[in-house]
C-alpha positions in Angstrom: 53.0 -77.2 -7.0 51.7 -78.7 -10.1 54.7 -80.9 -10.4 53.6 -82.3 -7.1 49.8 -82.8 -8.2 51.1 -84.8 -11.5 53.0 -87.3 -9.3 50.0 -88.1 -7.1 47.7 -88.0 -10.0 50.8 -90.9 -11.5 50.4 -92.9 -7.1 46.7 -92.9 -8.5 47.2 -94.7 -11.4 50.2 -96.9 -10.3 48.4 -98.6 -7.4 45.7 -98.9 -9.7 47.8 -101.0 -11.8 49.5 -102.8 -8.5 45.7 -103.5 -6.9 45.1 -105.0 -10.6 48.1 -107.2 -9.9 49.8 -105.7 -13.3 52.9 -104.3 -11.0 53.9 -104.6 -7.7 53.1 -102.2 -4.6 56.7 -101.6 -4.5 57.0 -101.0 -8.2 53.9 -98.2 -7.7 55.5 -96.6 -5.6 59.2 -95.9 -6.6 56.8 -95.1 -10.5 55.1 -92.3 -8.8 58.1 -90.0 -7.0 55.9 -90.2 -4.4 57.4 -90.3 -0.6 56.3 -93.7 0.8 53.4 -91.6 3.2 51.9 -90.0 0.2 51.6 -92.6 -2.1 49.3 -94.4 0.4 47.1 -92.1 0.1 46.6 -92.0 -2.5 46.4 -96.0 -2.9 43.9 -95.7 -0.3 42.0 -93.2 -2.9 42.6 -95.5 -4.9 41.0 -98.0 -3.1 37.8 -96.7 -1.8 37.2 -95.3 -5.4 37.1 -99.3 -6.9 34.4 -100.2 -4.2 32.0 -97.0 -4.6 31.7 -98.4 -8.0 31.6 -101.7 -7.4 28.9 -100.6 -4.3 27.1 -99.3 -7.3 26.9 -102.0 -8.6 29.5 -101.2 -11.6 31.8 -103.5 -12.5 34.7 -101.3 -12.3 37.4 -100.5 -14.7 41.1 -99.6 -15.1 39.4 -95.9 -16.0 36.5 -95.9 -13.9 39.1 -96.1 -10.9 42.1 -93.9 -11.9 39.2 -90.8 -12.8 36.6 -91.2 -10.1 40.3 -91.8 -7.4 41.9 -88.9 -9.0 38.8 -86.0 -9.2 38.7 -87.2 -5.3 42.3 -86.6 -4.3 42.4 -83.7 -6.2 39.6 -82.0 -4.8 40.7 -82.7 -1.4 44.2 -81.0 -2.3 42.1 -77.8 -3.7 40.6 -77.3 -0.3 
C-alpha cells in the first residue's frame, strides 16, 4: 500500500508539472509509474486543486497545488 501511495503522490506532482507546461502529459504518466486510469485521477485532483486555489483569489503556486491535491487524494484513500 505504501508504494502505491507514493506513486499517487508522484502522479499528482508529475501532473502539476505537466499542467505548468514543464513536461508533457505522457512524460508525467511515465514518471509517475501509475496506470493511465489512476494517473488521470491524480491529474484531475491536481486540476481541481488549482481551480479551487484560484477561485479563492490566490495565485496558486506549484507547492500549493501539489499540497492541496495530495491531501485530498490521500484523504480519499484513507476512507
